[in-house]
C-alpha positions as CSV (number, residue, x, y, z in Angstrom):
1,X,-89.3,-224.2,-52.1
2,X,-88.0,-221.9,-49.3
3,X,-90.2,-218.9,-49.8
4,X,-90.0,-216.0,-47.4
5,X,-92.4,-216.2,-44.5
6,X,-91.4,-213.0,-42.7
7,X,-93.0,-213.0,-39.3
8,X,-90.3,-211.1,-37.3
9,X,-88.8,-207.7,-37.0
10,X,-87.2,-206.4,-40.2
11,X,-83.6,-205.2,-39.6
12,X,-82.7,-203.8,-43.0
13,X,-84.0,-203.7,-46.6
14,X,-82.0,-203.3,-49.7
15,X,-84.1,-200.8,-51.7
16,X,-81.5,-200.4,-54.3
17,X,-81.8,-204.0,-55.3
18,X,-85.4,-203.7,-56.4
19,X,-84.5,-200.5,-58.4
20,X,-81.5,-202.1,-60.2
21,X,-82.9,-205.7,-60.7
22,X,-85.9,-207.6,-61.7
23,X,-86.6,-210.0,-58.8
24,X,-87.6,-213.3,-60.4
25,X,-87.8,-215.4,-57.2
26,X,-87.0,-215.1,-53.5
27,X,-85.5,-217.5,-51.0
28,X,-85.0,-217.5,-47.2
29,X,-81.6,-218.4,-45.8
30,X,-80.2,-218.5,-42.3
31,X,-77.0,-216.6,-41.7
32,X,-74.1,-217.7,-39.6
33,X,-73.1,-214.8,-37.3
34,X,-71.1,-214.2,-34.1
35,X,-72.6,-212.9,-30.9
36,X,-71.4,-209.3,-31.3
37,X,-72.7,-209.2,-34.8
38,X,-76.2,-210.2,-33.6
39,X,-76.0,-207.5,-31.0
40,X,-75.0,-205.0,-33.6
41,X,-78.0,-206.1,-35.8
42,X,-80.4,-205.6,-32.9
43,X,-79.1,-202.0,-32.8
44,X,-79.9,-201.8,-36.6
45,X,-76.3,-201.0,-37.8
46,X,-76.2,-202.9,-41.1
47,X,-75.9,-201.9,-44.7
48,X,-77.0,-204.2,-47.6
49,X,-76.6,-201.6,-50.3
50,X,-73.8,-203.0,-52.5
51,X,-74.0,-206.6,-51.3
52,X,-74.4,-209.8,-53.4
53,X,-74.3,-213.6,-52.9
54,X,-71.9,-216.1,-54.4
55,X,-71.6,-219.9,-54.4
56,X,-68.0,-220.8,-53.3
57,X,-67.1,-224.5,-53.2
58,X,-70.7,-225.6,-52.9
59,X,-71.5,-223.1,-50.0
60,X,-73.4,-219.9,-50.3
61,X,-71.9,-216.7,-49.0
62,X,-73.1,-213.1,-48.7
63,X,-70.4,-210.7,-49.8
64,X,-70.3,-206.9,-49.1
65,X,-72.8,-207.0,-46.2
66,X,-71.5,-204.4,-43.7
67,X,-72.4,-205.0,-40.1
68,X,-70.9,-202.3,-38.0
69,X,-68.8,-203.3,-35.0
70,X,-70.7,-203.6,-31.7
71,X,-69.7,-200.6,-29.5
72,X,-69.2,-202.7,-26.3
73,X,-67.7,-205.7,-28.2
74,X,-64.0,-204.7,-27.9
75,X,-61.8,-207.7,-28.8
76,X,-64.7,-209.9,-29.8
77,X,-65.7,-207.7,-32.8
78,X,-65.2,-209.2,-36.2
79,X,-64.3,-207.6,-39.5
80,X,-67.5,-205.6,-40.6
81,X,-67.1,-206.7,-44.3
82,X,-66.2,-210.4,-43.7
83,X,-68.0,-212.9,-45.9
84,X,-71.1,-214.2,-44.1
85,X,-72.0,-217.9,-44.7
86,X,-75.6,-218.5,-45.6
87,X,-77.4,-221.6,-44.5
88,X,-79.6,-223.3,-47.1
89,X,-80.2,-226.9,-48.2
90,X,-77.5,-228.3,-50.5
91,X,-80.0,-229.0,-53.4
92,X,-81.2,-225.4,-53.2
93,X,-77.7,-224.0,-53.4
94,X,-76.9,-226.2,-56.4
95,X,-80.1,-225.1,-58.1
96,X,-79.2,-221.4,-57.5
97,X,-75.6,-222.0,-58.7
98,X,-77.0,-223.4,-62.0
99,X,-79.2,-220.3,-62.5
100,X,-76.2,-218.0,-61.8
101,X,-73.8,-219.8,-64.1
102,X,-76.0,-220.9,-66.9
103,X,-78.8,-218.3,-67.2
104,X,-76.7,-215.2,-66.0
105,X,-78.8,-214.4,-62.9
106,X,-77.5,-212.6,-59.9
107,X,-78.1,-213.5,-56.2
108,X,-78.9,-210.3,-54.2
109,X,-79.7,-209.9,-50.5
110,X,-83.1,-208.2,-50.4
111,X,-83.7,-207.9,-46.6
112,X,-82.4,-209.0,-43.2
113,X,-84.9,-209.9,-40.4
114,X,-85.4,-211.7,-37.2
115,X,-87.5,-214.8,-37.2
116,X,-87.9,-215.8,-33.6
117,X,-84.4,-215.6,-32.2
118,X,-82.7,-216.4,-35.6
119,X,-81.5,-213.9,-38.2
120,X,-82.7,-214.7,-41.7
121,X,-81.8,-213.2,-45.0
122,X,-84.2,-212.9,-48.0
123,X,-82.3,-213.6,-51.2
124,X,-83.5,-212.6,-54.6
125,X,-82.8,-214.4,-57.8
126,X,-82.5,-211.4,-60.1
127,X,-81.8,-210.2,-63.6
128,X,-80.3,-206.8,-64.2
129,X,-82.3,-203.9,-65.4
130,X,-81.2,-201.7,-68.3
131,X,-81.4,-197.9,-68.0
132,X,-84.7,-197.8,-69.9
133,X,-86.2,-200.4,-67.6
134,X,-85.3,-198.3,-64.6
135,X,-86.9,-195.2,-66.2
136,X,-90.1,-197.2,-67.0
137,X,-90.4,-198.5,-63.5
138,X,-89.8,-195.0,-62.1
139,X,-92.5,-193.6,-64.3
140,X,-95.0,-196.3,-63.2
141,X,-94.3,-195.7,-59.5
142,X,-94.7,-191.9,-60.1
143,X,-98.0,-192.4,-61.9
144,X,-99.2,-194.7,-59.0
145,X,-98.3,-192.0,-56.5
146,X,-100.2,-189.4,-58.5
147,X,-103.3,-191.6,-58.6
148,X,-103.1,-192.2,-54.9
149,X,-102.7,-188.5,-54.2
150,X,-105.7,-187.7,-56.4
151,X,-107.8,-190.4,-54.7
152,X,-106.9,-189.2,-51.3
153,X,-107.9,-185.6,-52.1
154,X,-111.2,-186.8,-53.6
155,X,-111.9,-188.7,-50.3
156,X,-111.3,-185.7,-48.2
157,X,-113.5,-183.5,-50.4
158,X,-110.4,-181.8,-51.7
159,X,-110.0,-179.0,-54.2
160,X,-109.1,-181.4,-57.1
161,X,-112.6,-181.9,-58.7
162,X,-112.2,-183.1,-62.3
163,X,-115.8,-184.0,-63.0
């Protein structure tokens, strides 16, 4: 299984994906890029917000990933929204395709990061959340924040004594 072993510098994180989807499993994939795109990534000019992945003719592609053109790239710059090919083993791609077609899962890019000199993408096998699921997860995170706030004030000898 190609689990994420993120040891490098994180370039971008798709926060909206974790809000809109239940992430069932994560995979690591390489991404085929051109030189000016990599330079643009080093500058941190990428947006994963409305992106998704799709299997086309047995190959995995990331659609909707916006990599801004490199300032000094002139004629070598590529289309910012072009489909980026993802590099995974064939059997993994076929397995993901089965999940997507048979079980109505969605493949969503979760993050983009450097691993050594290579650019990697973390892909999530996700199920969509309904509105009430989103409200429930927002309420849980708000409760956790409140608990942390209270614990922090108790540790500092704060004014919130509820004994």
